[in-house]
Structure formats: structure tokens, C-alpha cells
GUVO-721080 format. One record per residue (C-alpha): residue number from 1; x, y, z; residue in one letter. Coordinates in nm, 3 decimals. Example, Ala and Ser with C-alpha at 12.3 -4.5 7.8 and 13.67 -1.06 7.14 Angstrom:
<nodes>
+-----+---------+---------+---------+---------+
! num !       u !       v !       w ! residuo !
+-----+---------+---------+---------+---------+
!   1 !   1.230 !  -0.450 !   0.780 !       A !
!   2 !   1.367 !  -0.106 !   0.714 !       S !
+-----+---------+---------+---------+---------+
</nodes>
This chain:
<nodes>
+-----+---------+---------+---------+---------+
! num !       u !       v !       w ! residuo !
+-----+---------+---------+---------+---------+
!   1 !   0.837 !   1.680 !   0.483 !       X !
!   2 !   1.169 !   1.531 !   0.504 !       X !
!   3 !   1.134 !   1.144 !   0.550 !       X !
!   4 !   1.472 !   1.027 !   0.492 !       X !
!   5 !   1.571 !   0.932 !   0.832 !       X !
!   6 !   1.205 !   0.814 !   0.936 !       X !
!   7 !   1.155 !   0.439 !   0.992 !       X !
!   8 !   0.873 !   0.260 !   0.815 !       X !
!   9 !   0.589 !   0.078 !   0.972 !       X !
!  10 !   0.470 !  -0.181 !   0.715 !       X !
!  11 !   0.099 !  -0.284 !   0.778 !       X !
!  12 !   0.033 !  -0.609 !   0.612 !       X !
!  13 !  -0.324 !  -0.755 !   0.581 !       X !
!  14 !  -0.253 !  -1.132 !   0.598 !       X !
!  15 !  -0.575 !  -1.211 !   0.417 !       X !
!  16 !  -0.528 !  -0.982 !   0.119 !       X !
!  17 !  -0.518 !  -1.146 !  -0.231 !       X !
!  18 !  -0.603 !  -1.484 !  -0.065 !       X !
!  19 !  -0.308 !  -1.489 !   0.164 !       X !
!  20 !  -0.064 !  -1.410 !  -0.136 !       X !
!  21 !   0.038 !  -1.089 !   0.018 !       X !
!  22 !   0.167 !  -1.274 !   0.338 !       X !
!  23 !   0.368 !  -1.501 !   0.122 !       X !
!  24 !   0.531 !  -1.220 !  -0.037 !       X !
!  25 !   0.624 !  -1.034 !   0.286 !       X !
!  26 !   0.961 !  -1.194 !   0.324 !       X !
!  27 !   1.080 !  -1.057 !  -0.013 !       X !
!  28 !   0.962 !  -0.715 !   0.117 !       X !
!  29 !   1.157 !  -0.761 !   0.438 !       X !
!  30 !   1.476 !  -0.903 !   0.287 !       X !
!  31 !   1.470 !  -0.575 !   0.031 !       X !
!  32 !   1.429 !  -0.341 !   0.307 !       X !
!  33 !   1.713 !  -0.485 !   0.513 !       X !
!  34 !   1.926 !  -0.489 !   0.215 !       X !
!  35 !   1.870 !  -0.121 !   0.160 !       X !
!  36 !   1.928 !  -0.085 !   0.536 !       X !
!  37 !   1.603 !   0.098 !   0.575 !       X !
!  38 !   1.468 !   0.072 !   0.948 !       X !
!  39 !   1.136 !  -0.082 !   0.965 !       X !
!  40 !   0.896 !  -0.296 !   1.153 !       X !
!  41 !   0.601 !  -0.510 !   1.052 !       X !
!  42 !   0.236 !  -0.523 !   1.188 !       X !
!  43 !  -0.029 !  -0.743 !   1.085 !       X !
!  44 !  -0.360 !  -0.587 !   1.062 !       X !
!  45 !  -0.712 !  -0.727 !   1.170 !       X !
!  46 !  -0.943 !  -0.514 !   0.944 !       X !
!  47 !  -0.987 !  -0.163 !   0.806 !       X !
!  48 !  -1.033 !   0.007 !   1.148 !       X !
!  49 !  -0.743 !  -0.188 !   1.299 !       X !
!  50 !  -0.519 !  -0.088 !   1.007 !       X !
!  51 !  -0.611 !   0.289 !   1.032 !       X !
!  52 !  -0.555 !   0.288 !   1.414 !       X !
!  53 !  -0.216 !   0.133 !   1.368 !       X !
!  54 !  -0.140 !   0.386 !   1.079 !       X !
!  55 !  -0.226 !   0.678 !   1.298 !       X !
!  56 !   0.005 !   0.546 !   1.588 !       X !
!  57 !   0.287 !   0.516 !   1.343 !       X !
!  58 !   0.220 !   0.880 !   1.246 !       X !
!  59 !   0.237 !   0.993 !   1.604 !       X !
!  60 !   0.556 !   0.812 !   1.648 !       X !
!  61 !   0.728 !   0.988 !   1.349 !       X !
!  62 !   0.693 !   0.660 !   1.140 !       X !
!  63 !   0.594 !   0.634 !   0.778 !       X !
!  64 !   0.309 !   0.412 !   0.742 !       X !
!  65 !   0.338 !   0.169 !   0.441 !       X !
!  66 !   0.040 !  -0.037 !   0.344 !       X !
!  67 !   0.109 !  -0.369 !   0.181 !       X !
!  68 !  -0.222 !  -0.477 !   0.097 !       X !
!  69 !  -0.511 !  -0.399 !  -0.148 !       X !
!  70 !  -0.703 !  -0.057 !  -0.247 !       X !
!  71 !  -0.941 !  -0.115 !   0.072 !       X !
!  72 !  -0.684 !  -0.077 !   0.339 !       X !
!  73 !  -0.485 !   0.184 !   0.115 !       X !
!  74 !  -0.813 !   0.403 !   0.088 !       X !
!  75 !  -0.892 !   0.370 !   0.443 !       X !
!  76 !  -0.553 !   0.446 !   0.581 !       X !
!  77 !  -0.496 !   0.725 !   0.331 !       X !
!  78 !  -0.841 !   0.875 !   0.402 !       X !
!  79 !  -0.729 !   0.881 !   0.765 !       X !
!  80 !  -0.402 !   1.045 !   0.718 !       X !
!  81 !  -0.550 !   1.332 !   0.490 !       X !
!  82 !  -0.437 !   1.667 !   0.646 !       X !
!  83 !  -0.117 !   1.519 !   0.792 !       X !
!  84 !   0.223 !   1.583 !   0.651 !       X !
!  85 !   0.336 !   1.221 !   0.697 !       X !
!  86 !   0.343 !   1.043 !   0.358 !       X !
!  87 !   0.173 !   0.728 !   0.292 !       X !
!  88 !   0.394 !   0.434 !   0.142 !       X !
!  89 !   0.228 !   0.172 !  -0.080 !       X !
!  90 !   0.332 !  -0.177 !  -0.158 !       X !
!  91 !   0.088 !  -0.330 !  -0.393 !       X !
!  92 !  -0.074 !  -0.645 !  -0.232 !       X !
!  93 !  -0.428 !  -0.694 !  -0.349 !       X !
!  94 !  -0.643 !  -0.844 !  -0.634 !       X !
!  95 !  -0.696 !  -0.494 !  -0.807 !       X !
!  96 !  -0.394 !  -0.284 !  -0.685 !       X !
!  97 !  -0.566 !   0.012 !  -0.907 !       X !
!  98 !  -0.415 !   0.311 !  -0.714 !       X !
!  99 !  -0.072 !   0.181 !  -0.720 !       X !
! 100 !  -0.135 !   0.126 !  -1.107 !       X !
! 101 !  -0.224 !   0.481 !  -1.151 !       X !
! 102 !   0.035 !   0.619 !  -0.947 !       X !
! 103 !   0.281 !   0.420 !  -1.136 !       X !
! 104 !   0.406 !   0.188 !  -0.825 !       X !
! 105 !   0.535 !  -0.135 !  -0.961 !       X !
! 106 !   0.317 !  -0.442 !  -0.873 !       X !
! 107 !   0.655 !  -0.638 !  -0.822 !       X !
! 108 !   0.731 !  -0.607 !  -0.433 !       X !
! 109 !   1.092 !  -0.559 !  -0.474 !       X !
! 110 !   1.054 !  -0.285 !  -0.736 !       X !
! 111 !   0.786 !  -0.122 !  -0.498 !       X !
! 112 !   1.044 !  -0.101 !  -0.207 !       X !
! 113 !   1.277 !   0.086 !  -0.434 !       X !
! 114 !   0.994 !   0.358 !  -0.459 !       X !
! 115 !   0.997 !   0.375 !  -0.102 !       X !
! 116 !   1.374 !   0.399 !  -0.059 !       X !
! 117 !   1.359 !   0.701 !  -0.318 !       X !
! 118 !   1.139 !   0.886 !  -0.073 !       X !
! 119 !   0.978 !   1.095 !  -0.338 !       X !
! 120 !   0.656 !   1.261 !  -0.215 !       X !
! 121 !   0.352 !   1.350 !  -0.426 !       X !
! 122 !   0.046 !   1.543 !  -0.293 !       X !
! 123 !  -0.290 !   1.386 !  -0.427 !       X !
! 124 !  -0.652 !   1.472 !  -0.362 !       X !
! 125 !  -0.863 !   1.274 !  -0.129 !       X !
! 126 !  -1.241 !   1.214 !  -0.198 !       X !
! 127 !  -1.516 !   1.225 !   0.086 !       X !
! 128 !  -1.852 !   1.078 !   0.060 !       X !
! 129 !  -2.118 !   1.135 !   0.361 !       X !
! 130 !  -1.825 !   1.215 !   0.559 !       X !
! 131 !  -1.621 !   0.894 !   0.469 !       X !
! 132 !  -1.312 !   0.923 !   0.266 !       X !
! 133 !  -1.167 !   0.734 !  -0.017 !       X !
! 134 !  -0.871 !   0.776 !  -0.266 !       X !
! 135 !  -1.010 !   0.612 !  -0.586 !       X !
! 136 !  -1.331 !   0.602 !  -0.742 !       X !
! 137 !  -1.698 !   0.603 !  -0.601 !       X !
! 138 !  -1.918 !   0.378 !  -0.789 !       X !
! 139 !  -2.305 !   0.349 !  -0.772 !       X !
! 140 !  -2.533 !   0.133 !  -0.970 !       X !
! 141 !  -2.434 !  -0.176 !  -1.189 !       X !
! 142 !  -2.059 !  -0.123 !  -1.085 !       X !
! 143 !  -2.131 !  -0.107 !  -0.714 !       X !
! 144 !  -2.359 !  -0.416 !  -0.748 !       X !
! 145 !  -2.075 !  -0.609 !  -0.924 !       X !
! 146 !  -1.816 !  -0.484 !  -0.670 !       X !
! 147 !  -2.045 !  -0.646 !  -0.396 !       X !
! 148 !  -2.068 !  -0.980 !  -0.568 !       X !
! 149 !  -1.695 !  -0.966 !  -0.641 !       X !
! 150 !  -1.610 !  -0.926 !  -0.255 !       X !
! 151 !  -1.839 !  -1.216 !  -0.174 !       X !
! 152 !  -1.672 !  -1.443 !  -0.434 !       X !
! 153 !  -1.380 !  -1.645 !  -0.304 !       X !
! 154 !  -1.336 !  -1.925 !  -0.547 !       X !
! 155 !  -1.170 !  -1.698 !  -0.803 !       X !
! 156 !  -0.848 !  -1.492 !  -0.786 !       X !
! 157 !  -0.694 !  -1.204 !  -0.976 !       X !
! 158 !  -0.888 !  -0.995 !  -1.213 !       X !
! 159 !  -1.102 !  -1.281 !  -1.320 !       X !
! 160 !  -1.323 !  -1.222 !  -1.015 !       X !
! 161 !  -1.429 !  -0.885 !  -1.180 !       X !
! 162 !  -1.524 !  -1.015 !  -1.489 !       X !
! 163 !  -1.733 !  -1.294 !  -1.327 !       X !
! 164 !  -1.905 !  -1.044 !  -1.099 !       X !
! 165 !  -1.991 !  -0.811 !  -1.392 !       X !
! 166 !  -2.149 !  -1.097 !  -1.607 !       X !
! 167 !  -2.349 !  -1.234 !  -1.314 !       X !
! 168 !  -2.485 !  -0.888 !  -1.227 !       X !
! 169 !  -2.573 !  -0.836 !  -1.573 !       X !
! 170 !  -2.797 !  -1.142 !  -1.578 !       X !
! 171 !  -3.061 !  -0.979 !  -1.353 !       X !
! 172 !  -2.970 !  -0.645 !  -1.416 !       X !
! 173 !  -3.251 !  -0.352 !  -1.461 !       X !
! 174 !  -3.183 !   0.008 !  -1.533 !       X !
! 175 !  -3.169 !   0.249 !  -1.252 !       X !
! 176 !  -3.284 !   0.612 !  -1.252 !       X !
! 177 !  -2.991 !   0.832 !  -1.136 !       X !
! 178 !  -2.983 !   1.223 !  -1.044 !       X !
! 179 !  -2.652 !   1.415 !  -1.018 !       X !
! 180 !  -2.679 !   1.752 !  -0.890 !       X !
! 181 !  -2.399 !   1.999 !  -0.888 !       X !
! 182 !  -2.501 !   2.330 !  -0.712 !       X !
! 183 !  -2.832 !   2.421 !  -0.869 !       X !
! 184 !  -2.782 !   2.209 !  -1.195 !       X !
! 185 !  -2.941 !   1.865 !  -1.208 !       X !
! 186 !  -2.866 !   1.580 !  -1.462 !       X !
! 187 !  -3.113 !   1.287 !  -1.468 !       X !
! 188 !  -3.062 !   0.990 !  -1.667 !       X !
! 189 !  -3.170 !   0.612 !  -1.684 !       X !
! 190 !  -2.906 !   0.355 !  -1.715 !       X !
! 191 !  -2.618 !   0.153 !  -1.560 !       X !
! 192 !  -2.400 !   0.356 !  -1.332 !       X !
! 193 !  -2.242 !   0.674 !  -1.213 !       X !
! 194 !  -1.864 !   0.665 !  -1.131 !       X !
! 195 !  -1.723 !   0.961 !  -0.932 !       X !
! 196 !  -1.342 !   0.937 !  -1.009 !       X !
! 197 !  -1.061 !   1.090 !  -0.834 !       X !
! 198 !  -0.830 !   0.814 !  -0.984 !       X !
! 199 !  -0.840 !   0.680 !  -1.339 !       X !
! 200 !  -0.887 !   0.288 !  -1.274 !       X !
! 201 !  -1.083 !   0.045 !  -1.067 !       X !
! 202 !  -1.170 !  -0.309 !  -1.071 !       X !
! 203 !  -0.828 !  -0.448 !  -1.170 !       X !
! 204 !  -0.730 !  -0.207 !  -1.455 !       X !
! 205 !  -1.061 !  -0.084 !  -1.579 !       X !
! 206 !  -0.993 !   0.272 !  -1.690 !       X !
! 207 !  -1.351 !   0.406 !  -1.632 !       X !
! 208 !  -1.214 !   0.782 !  -1.605 !       X !
! 209 !  -0.913 !   0.775 !  -1.838 !       X !
! 210 !  -0.853 !   1.142 !  -1.818 !       X !
! 211 !  -0.891 !   1.172 !  -1.431 !       X !
! 212 !  -0.598 !   1.320 !  -1.249 !       X !
! 213 !  -0.520 !   1.255 !  -0.875 !       X !
! 214 !  -0.414 !   1.623 !  -0.797 !       X !
! 215 !  -0.636 !   1.852 !  -1.017 !       X !
! 216 !  -0.876 !   1.944 !  -0.736 !       X !
! 217 !  -1.192 !   1.784 !  -0.934 !       X !
! 218 !  -1.381 !   1.462 !  -0.994 !       X !
! 219 !  -1.414 !   1.320 !  -1.328 !       X !
! 220 !  -1.809 !   1.211 !  -1.320 !       X !
! 221 !  -1.863 !   0.919 !  -1.562 !       X !
! 222 !  -2.238 !   0.820 !  -1.634 !       X !
! 223 !  -2.328 !   0.519 !  -1.836 !       X !
! 224 !  -2.683 !   0.520 !  -1.983 !       X !
! 225 !  -2.938 !   0.286 !  -2.097 !       X !
! 226 !  -2.827 !   0.052 !  -2.369 !       X !
! 227 !  -2.893 !  -0.323 !  -2.453 !       X !
! 228 !  -2.728 !  -0.578 !  -2.241 !       X !
! 229 !  -2.552 !  -0.727 !  -2.560 !       X !
! 230 !  -2.393 !  -0.393 !  -2.652 !       X !
! 231 !  -2.298 !  -0.329 !  -2.295 !       X !
! 232 !  -2.124 !  -0.651 !  -2.252 !       X !
! 233 !  -1.952 !  -0.618 !  -2.576 !       X !
! 234 !  -1.800 !  -0.293 !  -2.478 !       X !
! 235 !  -1.671 !  -0.395 !  -2.135 !       X !
! 236 !  -1.325 !  -0.481 !  -2.301 !       X !
! 237 !  -1.295 !  -0.120 !  -2.402 !       X !
! 238 !  -1.312 !   0.001 !  -2.064 !       X !
! 239 !  -0.982 !  -0.155 !  -1.994 !       X !
! 240 !  -0.822 !   0.101 !  -2.257 !       X !
! 241 !  -1.044 !   0.383 !  -2.161 !       X !
! 242 !  -1.210 !   0.368 !  -2.501 !       X !
! 243 !  -1.559 !   0.334 !  -2.369 !       X !
! 244 !  -1.587 !   0.705 !  -2.342 !       X !
! 245 !  -1.643 !   0.753 !  -2.698 !       X !
! 246 !  -1.955 !   0.577 !  -2.693 !       X !
! 247 !  -2.282 !   0.772 !  -2.710 !       X !
! 248 !  -2.438 !   0.625 !  -2.391 !       X !
! 249 !  -2.118 !   0.745 !  -2.191 !       X !
! 250 !  -2.119 !   1.109 !  -2.047 !       X !
! 251 !  -1.812 !   1.274 !  -1.873 !       X !
! 252 !  -1.800 !   1.604 !  -1.687 !       X !
! 253 !  -1.616 !   1.746 !  -1.416 !       X !
! 254 !  -1.684 !   1.898 !  -1.072 !       X !
! 255 !  -1.539 !   1.928 !  -0.715 !       X !
! 256 !  -1.851 !   1.842 !  -0.539 !       X !
! 257 !  -2.203 !   1.678 !  -0.609 !       X !
! 258 !  -2.492 !   1.517 !  -0.473 !       X !
! 259 !  -2.606 !   1.180 !  -0.595 !       X !
! 260 !  -2.941 !   0.991 !  -0.578 !       X !
! 261 !  -3.100 !   0.722 !  -0.742 !       X !
! 262 !  -3.438 !   0.557 !  -0.789 !       X !
! 263 !  -3.364 !   0.249 !  -0.559 !       X !
! 264 !  -3.129 !   0.198 !  -0.275 !       X !
! 265 !  -2.792 !   0.112 !  -0.444 !       X !
! 266 !  -2.476 !   0.073 !  -0.228 !       X !
! 267 !  -2.205 !   0.314 !  -0.260 !       X !
! 268 !  -1.856 !   0.147 !  -0.308 !       X !
! 269 !  -1.501 !   0.317 !  -0.321 !       X !
! 270 !  -1.183 !   0.154 !  -0.312 !       X !
! 271 !  -1.338 !  -0.191 !  -0.355 !       X !
! 272 !  -1.517 !  -0.150 !  -0.010 !       X !
! 273 !  -1.872 !  -0.065 !   0.095 !       X !
! 274 !  -1.829 !   0.306 !   0.189 !       X !
! 275 !  -2.201 !   0.441 !   0.246 !       X !
! 276 !  -2.546 !   0.469 !   0.107 !       X !
! 277 !  -2.749 !   0.689 !  -0.102 !       X !
! 278 !  -2.812 !   0.978 !  -0.116 !       X !
! 279 !  -2.450 !   1.080 !  -0.110 !       X !
! 280 !  -2.303 !   1.412 !  -0.076 !       X !
! 281 !  -1.934 !   1.380 !  -0.239 !       X !
! 282 !  -1.672 !   1.642 !  -0.233 !       X !
! 283 !  -1.292 !   1.662 !  -0.290 !       X !
! 284 !  -1.021 !   1.760 !  -0.057 !       X !
! 285 !  -0.744 !   1.915 !  -0.277 !       X !
! 286 !  -0.401 !   1.784 !  -0.222 !       X !
! 287 !  -0.475 !   1.663 !   0.121 !       X !
! 288 !  -0.244 !   1.353 !   0.111 !       X !
! 289 !   0.107 !   1.287 !   0.060 !       X !
! 290 !   0.229 !   0.950 !  -0.093 !       X !
! 291 !   0.564 !   0.804 !  -0.168 !       X !
! 292 !   0.533 !   0.748 !  -0.561 !       X !
! 293 !   0.732 !   0.822 !  -0.867 !       X !
! 294 !   0.712 !   1.182 !  -0.986 !       X !
! 295 !   0.419 !   1.212 !  -1.221 !       X !
+-----+---------+---------+---------+---------+
</nodes>
């Protein structure tokens, strides 16, 4: 879709990153003006409001640009799946994992340059119990830690994820998980299941280092039972994706699956509570266009 002449609608979450995003907005506006790109700014009042504003922009032949974190990016991108209008991204959250994987710079001015280039890339979209996501579904230890991170306001940046992981570990007891793909079932006891469309979550943790955003399949990463001391000692390896070499970690691929567990873990994706177990998860191949550097 040719978008060169289309104006931008910049959707800003004023509370993202503890208000830091709103403070950076003038830099984004100044750069867009300097490049003579027509735009308007709308402040969002939550995920549903942001999605509604994005869809109105699509109807008005404008390009929605989300200046926020992965939660709003995932919600808007999921709602836009199936349209020809691309999604623009300016990283403005604590994790910024989708932008990291797409190669969109964290610096707002450099991210505006990506918008100006108008290079479009098609990516897959995930769907869990009918609710869409762009990054990684997490169930088990990771979803419990994600919940705690979202409830923690006294820490900023990636420190919140490390804090949440250590707090969750203190009271953690292994869960029993079942992953079903067609007629095959994989059962194990341990920490977590990650269903990855993207490579990273949690502020740069490459839980699925070989996942591709446009290959039509999920990378399903399971972490089995292991001592807490070994588990925490291996956490730094996740930031390099080196954890997949450990015996307790298994990785396989599938375009769809069903996921259940022995207790009612929440299902998180893109940093937000998405749905509950049991979960039917499928991929929508190349359903969304994004403005991003060529892979």
C-alpha cells in the first residue's frame, strides 16, 4: 500500500513509562515538523480507547503511529490485522520489545526517521482465545512475574522485570503443563510455556532467539523443572538467548496449539493480561503491515 502522502495519527499513552513518553512527545512533534510530515496527536485513555482511535484513523486514510509500550502496540496491531494500512511505532514503554526485534531505534528522533522512510513489512499476528497479540504469550512463572511487574510502580525501566522475577521465585511451585498440537500432546512439570511470534519480552529477554515475525509459525519454548538456584543463575543467559542450550529448555514450532495447566495461570502477551486457560492459540500469517527497517 502506497502511504507516502498519508498523514499520521500519533497515539500517545500519557502514562506510559511513568510519564516519560509524554515528556518526549515534543521531540517527536519537532522532528515530524522538520521533515514536513503531516500529523496530529491524540492522547489515549486505555487500550480500548487507543484501538478505537486507531481504527478511526484507518477509516480516515491516516496511518496510526503508536507512541507507547508493547501493550498498546499489541492491542492496536491486533485490531488492524487484515487491513492494508500499516502501523507505525515509536518506542515509548518500559520494555519496547517489539520495536527492538523490528530494528526500530529507541531514540524518538531516530524512530521518526523510520516513519519517514515509509518502508512496509508484513508480520504475523497471534490469536489466543480470539484475542490478538504481536509478541509472546507467556503462561506460568513468566505470566505471574509479568502480573507482579505491572503492579510495581516504584521501579522504572528493565529493573522492574528482574525484581518481579525474583519476587515470584520466592513462593514459586512447579506447575504441570500440557501442550497439544493436533493429536500430539506434550506434558511436563516445570516453570513456563512461551508461545513466541517475536523473539523477546520482558525488556530484552530473548526467550525465543530463533523466532521470526513472518514465518507463519510460533516458537514454543518450555522450561521444565529445575532447582531455584540453577533457574535464577540462568536468568542472565536469557538476555542473550543462550538459555535454549540448557537441558530443561525445549523448543519446537507449530502454527497452532492448545495449552492447559494444572492450576489457573493467567495468560499474558505484549505485557498485558490477555485471557485465561485453557487457551487455543493460532497464528494469522503476515496479517499486519508495519513501518520498520527491512529485515
